[in-house]
C-alpha positions as CSV (number, residue, x, y, z in Angstrom):
1,M,-92.6,-31.1,51.2
2,N,-89.2,-29.8,49.1
3,I,-88.0,-31.9,46.7
4,L,-84.2,-32.1,45.0
5,I,-85.1,-33.5,41.4
6,I,-82.3,-34.7,39.4
7,S,-83.3,-35.3,35.8
8,P,-81.0,-34.6,33.0
9,N,-83.1,-35.5,30.6
10,A,-86.0,-32.6,31.5
11,P,-88.2,-30.9,29.1
12,P,-88.5,-29.1,26.8
13,K,-86.0,-32.2,25.5
14,N,-87.7,-34.3,23.1
15,S,-86.7,-37.8,24.5
16,P,-89.3,-40.5,25.4
17,E,-87.1,-39.9,29.3
18,S,-88.1,-36.0,29.1
19,I,-91.2,-36.9,28.2
20,Q,-92.1,-38.9,31.3
21,A,-89.7,-37.3,33.4
22,G,-92.3,-33.4,32.3
23,R,-96.0,-35.4,33.2
24,Y,-94.4,-36.7,36.3
25,L,-93.0,-32.9,37.3
26,Q,-96.3,-31.5,36.2
27,E,-98.2,-33.4,39.1
28,L,-95.5,-33.2,41.8
29,D,-95.3,-28.8,41.4
30,K,-99.4,-29.2,41.9
31,K,-98.1,-30.5,45.6
32,H,-94.8,-29.5,46.5
33,H,-92.0,-27.0,46.1
34,I,-89.6,-28.3,43.9
35,I,-85.8,-28.0,42.8
36,L,-85.1,-29.6,39.2
37,V,-81.7,-30.2,38.6
38,T,-81.3,-30.8,34.7
39,T,-78.9,-30.0,31.7
40,P,-78.9,-27.9,28.9
41,V,-80.4,-28.5,25.5
42,E,-77.3,-30.1,23.0
43,S,-77.5,-30.9,19.4
44,G,-78.6,-34.2,17.6
45,W,-81.4,-36.4,17.9
46,I,-82.2,-34.8,21.5
47,T,-83.4,-31.0,20.9
48,A,-85.7,-28.5,22.4
49,D,-89.3,-29.3,21.4
50,S,-91.7,-26.1,22.2
51,G,-95.0,-28.8,22.1
52,L,-93.1,-30.3,25.0
53,H,-92.6,-27.5,27.3
54,V,-94.5,-27.6,30.8
55,A,-95.2,-24.8,32.8
56,L,-94.1,-25.2,36.5
57,S,-94.9,-22.7,38.5
58,N,-93.8,-24.2,42.0
59,T,-90.2,-25.4,40.4
60,D,-86.7,-23.8,40.9
61,I,-84.4,-24.7,38.6
62,M,-80.5,-25.4,38.6
63,I,-79.2,-26.2,35.0
64,L,-75.7,-28.3,35.5
65,K,-72.9,-26.8,32.7
66,L,-69.2,-27.7,31.5
67,T,-67.1,-25.0,30.7
68,F,-67.3,-24.2,27.1
69,H,-70.6,-26.8,27.4
70,K,-71.7,-26.7,24.0
71,I,-68.2,-27.4,22.4
72,V,-67.2,-30.1,24.9
73,A,-70.8,-31.7,25.0
74,R,-70.5,-32.2,21.0
75,F,-66.9,-33.6,21.4
76,L,-68.4,-36.2,23.9
77,A,-71.5,-37.1,22.3
78,S,-69.2,-38.3,19.5
79,R,-69.6,-41.6,18.3
80,Y,-65.7,-42.6,18.5
81,F,-65.4,-41.0,21.7
82,R,-69.0,-42.8,23.3
83,R,-67.6,-46.3,24.3
84,L,-64.7,-44.2,26.7
85,L,-67.3,-42.7,28.3
86,V,-68.6,-44.1,32.0
87,P,-71.6,-44.6,32.7
88,D,-72.1,-42.3,29.4
89,K,-71.7,-39.4,28.1
90,D,-73.2,-37.2,30.7
91,F,-70.5,-38.5,33.5
92,W,-69.4,-34.8,34.5
93,I,-72.8,-33.7,36.4
94,A,-71.1,-36.9,39.0
95,S,-68.8,-34.4,40.0
96,K,-71.1,-31.6,40.8
97,G,-72.2,-32.6,44.2
98,A,-70.1,-30.3,46.1
99,W,-71.2,-27.2,44.1
100,L,-74.9,-28.0,44.1
101,T,-74.4,-28.6,47.8
102,K,-73.3,-24.8,47.7
103,Q,-76.3,-23.5,45.9
104,L,-78.8,-24.8,47.9
105,H,-80.5,-21.9,50.1
106,L,-83.3,-24.4,51.2
107,R,-82.8,-27.7,52.4
108,P,-84.8,-30.4,50.6
109,D,-86.5,-33.2,52.7
110,V,-85.7,-36.2,49.7
111,I,-83.9,-36.7,46.7
112,Y,-85.3,-38.2,43.6
113,S,-83.4,-39.1,40.5
114,R,-84.6,-39.9,37.1
115,S,-82.1,-42.4,34.8
116,L,-81.4,-42.9,32.1
117,P,-79.1,-41.1,32.2
118,V,-77.2,-43.2,34.6
119,S,-74.9,-40.1,35.7
120,A,-78.0,-39.1,36.9
121,A,-78.0,-41.8,40.1
122,L,-74.5,-41.6,40.7
123,L,-75.0,-37.4,41.5
124,A,-77.6,-38.5,43.7
125,F,-75.5,-40.3,45.0
126,E,-72.8,-38.4,46.3
127,L,-75.9,-35.6,47.4
128,K,-77.3,-38.5,49.8
129,K,-73.9,-38.5,51.4
130,K,-73.4,-34.5,51.5
131,L,-76.4,-33.7,52.9
132,S,-77.5,-37.0,54.3
133,L,-81.1,-37.1,53.0
134,P,-83.1,-40.2,51.8
135,W,-82.9,-40.7,47.9
136,I,-85.5,-42.3,45.7
137,M,-83.6,-44.0,42.8
138,H,-86.0,-44.0,39.9
139,L,-84.6,-46.9,36.9
140,S,-86.3,-45.9,33.2
141,D,-84.3,-49.3,32.2
142,P,-81.7,-51.7,33.4
143,W,-78.0,-51.0,33.5
144,G,-75.6,-54.0,33.5
145,D,-78.2,-56.1,32.8
146,N,-79.2,-53.6,29.8
147,P,-79.6,-55.9,26.5
148,Y,-79.0,-53.3,24.3
149,V,-75.4,-52.5,25.9
150,T,-73.5,-55.0,24.1
151,S,-70.0,-53.9,25.5
152,G,-68.7,-56.4,28.5
153,S,-66.4,-54.4,29.8
154,M,-69.4,-51.2,29.8
155,K,-71.9,-53.9,31.3
156,R,-69.2,-54.7,34.3
157,K,-69.1,-51.0,34.8
158,L,-72.4,-50.9,34.8
159,T,-72.8,-53.6,37.5
160,M,-70.5,-52.2,39.7
161,L,-72.3,-48.8,39.5
162,E,-76.1,-50.8,39.7
163,V,-74.7,-52.8,43.4
164,R,-73.5,-49.4,44.6
165,C,-76.9,-47.2,44.4
166,F,-78.7,-50.3,44.9
167,E,-77.2,-50.5,47.9
168,A,-77.5,-46.8,49.0
169,A,-80.6,-45.6,47.7
170,D,-83.5,-45.8,50.0
171,A,-85.8,-46.8,47.4
172,I,-85.6,-47.7,43.8
173,N,-88.6,-47.7,41.1
174,V,-88.9,-49.6,38.0
175,T,-91.2,-49.4,35.4
176,T,-93.1,-52.3,34.9
177,D,-93.9,-55.5,37.2
178,G,-91.4,-57.4,34.8
179,I,-87.9,-55.7,36.1
180,A,-89.4,-55.1,39.7
181,E,-89.3,-59.1,40.0
182,F,-85.9,-59.4,38.1
183,Y,-84.4,-57.1,40.9
184,R,-86.5,-58.1,43.5
185,S,-84.5,-61.9,42.8
186,K,-81.5,-60.3,41.9
187,Y,-81.2,-58.5,45.0
188,Q,-83.0,-60.3,47.1
189,H,-82.0,-58.7,50.5
190,L,-82.9,-55.2,49.3
191,A,-86.5,-56.3,48.0
192,D,-88.5,-54.4,49.9
193,K,-86.7,-51.3,48.5
194,I,-88.1,-52.1,45.1
195,S,-91.9,-50.9,43.6
196,V,-92.9,-50.3,40.4
197,F,-94.0,-46.7,39.2
198,P,-94.7,-47.1,35.4
199,N,-94.6,-45.0,32.4
200,V,-97.3,-42.5,32.6
201,M,-100.1,-40.9,30.2
202,P,-100.9,-37.6,28.9
203,N,-103.1,-36.0,31.3
204,I,-105.7,-35.1,28.1
205,L,-107.2,-38.1,26.9
206,S,-108.7,-38.1,23.4
207,P,-112.1,-39.0,22.5
208,A,-113.1,-42.6,21.7
209,P,-112.5,-43.2,17.6
210,I,-115.6,-42.5,14.8
211,L,-116.1,-46.1,13.2
212,K,-115.2,-45.3,9.7
213,N,-117.8,-45.2,6.7
214,G,-117.0,-46.1,3.5
215,K,-113.8,-47.5,1.7
216,K,-110.3,-45.5,2.8
217,K,-106.8,-46.6,3.2
218,L,-105.8,-48.1,6.7
219,S,-103.2,-45.9,8.3
220,L,-100.4,-47.5,10.3
221,I,-98.8,-44.7,11.9
222,Y,-95.0,-45.7,14.0
223,T,-93.7,-42.7,16.2
224,G,-90.0,-42.8,17.4
225,A,-86.6,-43.6,16.8
226,L,-85.3,-46.8,14.4
227,Y,-82.0,-47.7,15.0
228,G,-79.7,-50.9,15.7
229,Q,-82.1,-53.8,16.6
230,R,-85.4,-51.6,16.8
231,R,-86.2,-51.7,12.9
232,P,-88.9,-52.0,11.1
233,T,-87.9,-55.8,9.4
234,T,-91.1,-57.2,10.3
235,I,-93.7,-54.9,8.9
236,L,-91.4,-55.1,5.6
237,K,-91.5,-58.4,5.0
238,A,-95.1,-58.5,5.8
239,L,-96.0,-56.1,3.4
240,N,-94.2,-58.1,0.7
241,V,-96.1,-61.2,1.7
242,L,-99.3,-59.1,1.1
243,K,-97.7,-58.1,-2.3
244,C,-98.0,-61.5,-3.2
245,L,-101.1,-62.5,-1.9
246,D,-102.7,-59.5,-3.8
247,Q,-101.6,-56.0,-4.7
248,R,-105.3,-54.4,-4.8
249,I,-105.4,-55.5,-0.9
250,L,-102.1,-54.6,-0.4
251,N,-103.2,-50.6,-2.1
252,L,-105.7,-50.2,0.7
253,L,-103.2,-49.9,3.3
254,E,-100.4,-47.1,4.1
255,V,-97.7,-47.4,6.9
256,K,-95.5,-44.1,7.8
257,F,-93.0,-43.7,9.9
258,I,-92.0,-40.4,12.3
259,G,-89.0,-40.2,13.8
260,N,-85.0,-40.3,14.1
261,I,-83.4,-42.7,11.8
262,T,-80.1,-44.4,11.1
263,D,-79.6,-44.4,7.5
264,E,-78.9,-48.2,7.3
265,I,-82.7,-48.1,8.0
266,R,-83.9,-45.6,5.9
267,Q,-82.0,-47.8,3.0
268,E,-84.1,-50.8,4.1
269,I,-87.2,-49.2,3.7
270,D,-86.5,-47.9,1.1
271,N,-85.5,-51.1,-0.6
272,C,-88.5,-52.7,0.5
273,N,-90.4,-51.9,-2.3
274,V,-94.2,-52.1,-1.9
275,P,-96.6,-48.7,-2.3
276,N,-97.8,-46.3,0.5
277,I,-94.9,-46.1,2.7
278,S,-93.8,-43.3,3.8
279,I,-90.8,-41.9,6.2
280,L,-91.8,-38.5,7.6
281,G,-88.9,-38.4,9.7
282,K,-88.3,-35.9,12.9
283,R,-91.3,-34.0,13.9
284,N,-92.2,-31.6,17.2
285,Y,-94.4,-33.5,19.4
286,S,-97.5,-31.4,18.6
287,E,-97.0,-32.1,14.4
288,V,-96.8,-36.1,15.7
289,L,-99.9,-35.6,17.6
290,E,-101.4,-34.3,14.9
291,I,-100.7,-36.7,12.2
292,Q,-101.2,-39.5,15.4
293,A,-105.1,-38.3,15.1
294,G,-105.4,-39.6,11.9
295,A,-104.0,-42.8,12.5
296,D,-106.1,-46.0,12.8
297,I,-103.8,-48.2,14.2
298,M,-100.4,-47.1,15.7
299,V,-97.6,-49.1,15.9
300,S,-94.7,-50.2,18.9
301,I,-91.7,-52.5,17.7
302,E,-89.3,-54.1,20.2
303,P,-86.7,-56.0,19.0
304,D,-86.7,-60.1,20.1
305,G,-83.7,-62.1,21.3
306,D,-82.8,-64.5,23.6
307,N,-82.5,-62.2,27.0
308,P,-85.6,-62.6,29.2
309,I,-85.2,-59.0,30.3
310,L,-86.4,-58.2,26.7
311,K,-89.8,-59.5,27.7
312,T,-89.7,-56.4,31.1
313,F,-90.0,-53.4,28.8
314,L,-93.1,-51.4,27.8
315,P,-92.2,-48.7,26.2
316,S,-93.9,-45.2,27.0
317,K,-95.3,-44.9,23.2
318,M,-97.7,-47.7,24.2
319,L,-99.5,-45.3,26.9
320,D,-99.3,-42.4,24.7
321,Y,-101.6,-44.3,21.9
322,I,-103.6,-45.8,24.4
323,A,-104.5,-42.4,25.6
324,G,-105.2,-41.1,21.9
325,R,-107.8,-43.8,21.5
326,K,-106.0,-45.8,19.1
327,P,-106.2,-49.3,18.7
328,V,-102.0,-50.6,19.2
329,L,-100.8,-53.4,16.7
330,A,-96.7,-54.4,19.0
331,I,-94.3,-56.3,17.4
332,T,-93.1,-57.6,20.9
333,P,-91.7,-61.0,22.0
334,E,-94.2,-63.2,23.3
335,N,-95.4,-63.0,26.8
336,S,-94.3,-59.6,26.9
337,E,-95.5,-56.2,28.8
338,S,-96.7,-55.0,26.0
339,W,-97.9,-58.4,24.6
340,K,-99.9,-58.1,28.2
341,L,-101.6,-54.8,28.0
342,C,-102.6,-55.8,24.3
343,N,-104.5,-58.7,25.5
344,R,-106.5,-56.5,27.9
345,G,-108.0,-55.2,24.7
346,Y,-105.9,-52.6,23.5
347,G,-104.3,-54.0,20.4
348,W,-102.8,-56.5,18.7
349,A,-99.7,-58.8,19.2
350,I,-96.9,-60.1,17.2
351,R,-93.6,-61.8,17.3
352,P,-91.0,-60.2,15.8
353,D,-90.2,-63.2,14.2
354,D,-93.8,-63.9,12.6
355,H,-93.7,-61.3,9.8
356,R,-96.7,-63.9,7.7
357,G,-98.6,-64.3,11.2
358,L,-98.6,-60.5,10.6
359,A,-99.3,-60.9,6.9
360,L,-102.3,-62.7,7.9
361,L,-103.6,-60.3,10.4
362,L,-103.4,-57.2,8.1
363,N,-105.1,-59.2,5.2
364,G,-108.0,-60.1,7.5
365,F,-108.0,-56.2,8.0
366,L,-107.8,-55.2,4.8
367,N,-110.7,-57.9,3.4
368,S,-113.0,-56.3,6.6
369,I,-112.6,-52.6,4.9
370,D,-113.3,-53.3,1.4
371,G,-116.1,-54.8,3.4
372,D,-117.2,-51.6,4.8
373,D,-116.7,-53.1,8.0
374,W,-114.2,-51.5,10.9
375,Q,-115.8,-52.8,13.9
376,F,-111.8,-53.8,14.7
377,L,-110.7,-51.1,15.8
378,R,-112.8,-50.6,18.5
379,L,-111.3,-50.2,22.4
380,K,-111.2,-50.2,25.7
381,P,-113.4,-47.1,26.5
382,F,-110.8,-45.8,28.9
383,P,-107.2,-46.7,29.8
384,P,-106.8,-48.1,33.0
385,D,-105.8,-45.8,35.9
386,E,-102.8,-47.1,37.0
387,F,-100.3,-45.4,34.1
388,S,-102.0,-42.0,34.7
389,A,-99.6,-39.4,36.2
390,S,-102.0,-38.1,39.1
391,F,-102.3,-42.0,40.0
392,C,-98.5,-42.3,40.2
393,V,-97.3,-38.9,41.7
394,E,-100.0,-39.8,44.5
395,K,-98.3,-42.8,45.0
396,L,-95.1,-41.5,45.2
397,S,-95.7,-38.2,47.3
398,K,-96.7,-41.2,50.3
399,L,-93.5,-43.2,49.4
400,M,-91.7,-39.5,50.2
401,A,-93.1,-39.2,53.1
402,T,-92.6,-41.8,54.8
403,L,-88.9,-41.8,54.2
404,L,-88.6,-38.6,55.8
405,K,-86.5,-38.2,58.8
406,P,-86.3,-34.9,61.4
407,E,-84.1,-32.3,60.0
408,P,-80.6,-32.3,61.7
409,P,-79.7,-29.0,63.2
410,G,-78.0,-26.3,61.6
411,F,-79.2,-26.0,58.1
412,G,-81.5,-23.0,58.0
413,G,-82.9,-20.9,55.6
414,V,-85.8,-19.3,54.7
415,G,-87.4,-18.9,50.8
416,C,-84.4,-19.8,47.9
417,M,-81.8,-18.0,46.0
418,I,-82.0,-20.3,42.8
419,G,-83.4,-18.7,39.9
420,K,-86.4,-19.9,38.0
């Protein structure tokens, strides 16, 4: 099968979406011929990371560019200009449909787009019309209903695009059961199109953790960006409660934050005034894995709010942590997807407004360490198969096969002239 994959966020870019795209690509490449359409690596928070390189022997790569791309892309990424871009800073790729069609010397069987960015779906929308091919649209996050989109005007524009793409796509993939239920209720006449294809784990799983002997600090590590509503406030408040309870106990704990962080949140951490907190900043993927291997507990942070869709998210880092065989401490809304996963035996879930509950949980852990008891670090021996890349790609391949239609006459050509 020849698959045209539109994924602006693809390896070696160091974003969560790029990591997920790479895991799906790696498995698809083993079974099919891939034409990958992506964009250049740019500056800013998302940069190239050699640790995320994926060897794709059966994949041809097409890179879409603007004229004077580096200069123009930097200008479009400016926070002063961003609100004017619809649906996002990659809006320009939707106009590349005609050019892209002319470059194809091998007719694809199916189009598969991955969003974010939303613009990936808009390009796929255009290609579906031009090539009359089945289109599978993958959504990593909601569009118009995304609680992180605060502009009313942008919400309306995203909703308009969402309706257009939902109607046109032959299949719609989302990452959690919660999001699937939300969209099936919203678009009841399209419910049969919607399937769950979750974020997936890395292929190589770490060995089971060894329970520690002797006293040491309990190491909590958070990896990922901190910005906007995604902030460590619950953890910092809990540490201050512990400080009041027992300074000696607090000295048995260390907390590390790894990843991009805004100046405002960096200042919040600095002002916490408790010992053993480190801000390690942005690291490449290989370094993160090395630091993560030394952690006792991995931390996931999600914001709280009244919007019910917040509970439908499952951060991809949760699966990385589980594959690393580390217990997870999830700061997450009650009954969220992360909450449910923790309650399957993979860690502990705390509401973002329950910093006192977190303090009591940590206090119990730290007192156990003082008694030389690390049994609380035990977890299930194997992560669930439903989150493996091979399982999900097998399911995706079957979906693609059901959508294939007879090839129309007049589109010949053997081989592919697209450069690798």
